[in-house]
C-alpha positions in Angstrom: -144.8 34.1 46.5 -147.6 34.2 49.0 -149.7 31.7 46.8 -146.6 29.4 46.6 -146.3 29.5 50.4 -150.1 28.7 50.8 -149.8 25.8 48.4 -146.8 24.5 50.4 -148.8 24.8 53.7 -151.7 22.9 52.1 -149.4 20.2 50.9 -147.8 19.8 54.3 -151.3 19.7 55.9 -152.4 17.1 53.4 -149.3 15.0 54.0 -149.6 15.1 57.7 -153.1 13.7 57.4 -151.9 11.2 54.9 -149.1 10.1 57.2 -151.6 9.8 60.0 -153.7 7.5 57.8 -150.7 5.6 56.5 -149.4 5.0 60.1 -152.6 3.0 60.7 -152.2 0.9 57.6 -150.9 -2.6 58.2 -149.0 -2.4 54.9 -146.6 0.3 56.1 -143.3 -0.9 57.6 -142.9 -0.6 61.4 -139.9 1.8 61.1 -141.9 4.2 59.1 -144.7 4.1 61.7 -142.1 4.7 64.4 -140.6 7.7 62.6 -144.1 9.1 62.0 -144.8 8.8 65.8 -141.5 10.6 66.5 -142.1 13.4 64.1 -145.7 13.9 65.4 -144.4 13.8 69.0 -141.8 16.5 68.3 -144.2 18.7 66.3 -146.8 18.5 69.2 -144.3 18.5 72.1 -143.8 21.7 74.1 -140.2 20.7 74.4 -137.9 21.8 71.5 -134.3 21.4 70.6 -134.0 25.1 70.5 -136.7 26.8 72.8 -139.1 29.1 71.0 -138.1 32.1 72.9 -134.7 32.3 71.4 -135.0 34.9 68.6 -135.2 33.6 65.1 -133.7 30.1 65.8 -136.6 29.2 68.2 -139.1 28.9 65.4 -136.6 28.0 62.8 -136.1 24.4 64.2 -139.9 23.9 63.8 -139.9 25.1 60.4 -137.0 22.9 59.4 -137.0 19.7 61.4 -140.9 19.0 61.1 -141.0 19.3 57.3 -137.9 17.3 57.0 -139.3 14.6 59.3 -142.5 14.6 57.2 -140.3 14.1 54.0 -138.4 11.3 55.7 -141.6 9.5 56.6 -143.0 9.9 53.1 -139.8 8.4 51.6 -140.1 5.3 53.9 -143.7 4.7 53.0 -144.2 2.7 49.7 -145.3 5.2 47.0 -148.5 3.4 46.0 -149.7 3.4 49.7 -148.7 7.0 50.2 -150.7 8.0 47.0 -153.7 6.2 48.3 -153.6 8.0 51.6 -152.8 11.5 50.0 -155.9 11.0 47.9 -158.0 10.1 51.0 -156.5 13.1 52.8 -157.4 15.4 49.9 -161.0 14.2 49.8 -161.2 14.7 53.6 -159.9 18.2 53.3 -162.6 19.0 50.7 -165.6 18.0 52.8 -167.7 20.8 53.7 -167.8 21.9 57.4 -171.2 22.9 58.8 -171.0 26.3 60.7 -174.6 25.7 61.7 -173.8 22.5 63.4 -170.9 24.2 65.2 -173.3 27.0 66.4 -175.8 24.4 67.6 -173.2 22.6 69.6 -172.0 25.8 71.1 -175.5 26.9 71.9 -176.1 23.5 73.7 -172.9 24.0 75.8 -174.0 27.5 76.8 -177.5 26.4 77.7 -176.1 23.5 79.7 -173.7 25.9 81.6 -176.6 28.3 82.2 -178.8 25.5 83.6 -176.1 24.3 85.9 -175.4 27.9 87.2 -179.1 28.5 87.7 -179.6 25.2 89.6 -176.5 26.0 91.8 -177.7 29.5 92.4 -181.2 28.4 93.3 -179.9 25.6 95.5 -177.3 27.6 97.4 -179.2 30.9 97.6 -182.5 29.5 98.5 -180.9 27.0 100.9 -179.0 29.8 102.9 -182.0 32.1 102.9 -184.1 29.3 104.5 -181.5 28.1 106.8 -181.0 24.6 105.2 -177.2 25.1 105.1 -177.0 25.9 108.8 -179.3 23.2 110.0 -182.2 25.7 110.7 -185.7 25.4 109.3 -187.5 28.3 107.8 -189.3 28.9 111.0 -186.0 29.2 112.9 -186.3 26.0 114.9 -183.5 23.5 115.0 -183.5 20.8 112.5 -181.2 17.9 111.8 -178.6 18.4 109.1 -179.3 16.5 106.0 -176.5 13.9 105.4 -176.4 14.2 101.7 -173.0 12.4 101.5 -174.6 9.1 102.5 -177.5 9.4 100.0 -177.5 7.6 96.5 -177.5 9.7 93.4 -181.3 9.5 92.7 -182.1 10.2 96.4 -179.7 13.2 96.3 -181.3 14.5 93.0 -184.8 14.2 94.4 -183.8 15.9 97.7 -182.2 18.8 95.8 -185.1 19.0 93.4 -187.6 19.2 96.4 -185.4 21.9 98.1 -185.4 24.0 94.8 -189.1 23.8 94.4 -189.8 24.7 98.0 
């Protein structure tokens, strides 16, 4: 039973991808594309016919309506076109995914956020300790406030860079 359920879920996943591919195919009739859009919209929409918090029936509509919609769309698409897109979806699902590439991308994001945090910390902490945010220079004499809002992007970047390096 669990294997049969897994196979059914894989077939649904493959068919959803195949329907997505078929909906972009010019050989598919417009009404099949429209129904595919409605089924996808219902499946992804936070609004349900029966809200999910209703015990048992809340998720039952998702388990019945979405697969029935998929079956209806598959029936409206010509069989040879659907077979072609099912084969393409099966090939796409067999492609290997690179965990190393995902780790590198995550590392780049973490490094970028750390750099932004470090620059912000250096700018705001060093600026407040030297009096730049209050309009005072490091020696305590009055200075004109920097009008950074009227600077261009490159002027602002070089101004901030000089403040950080100071």
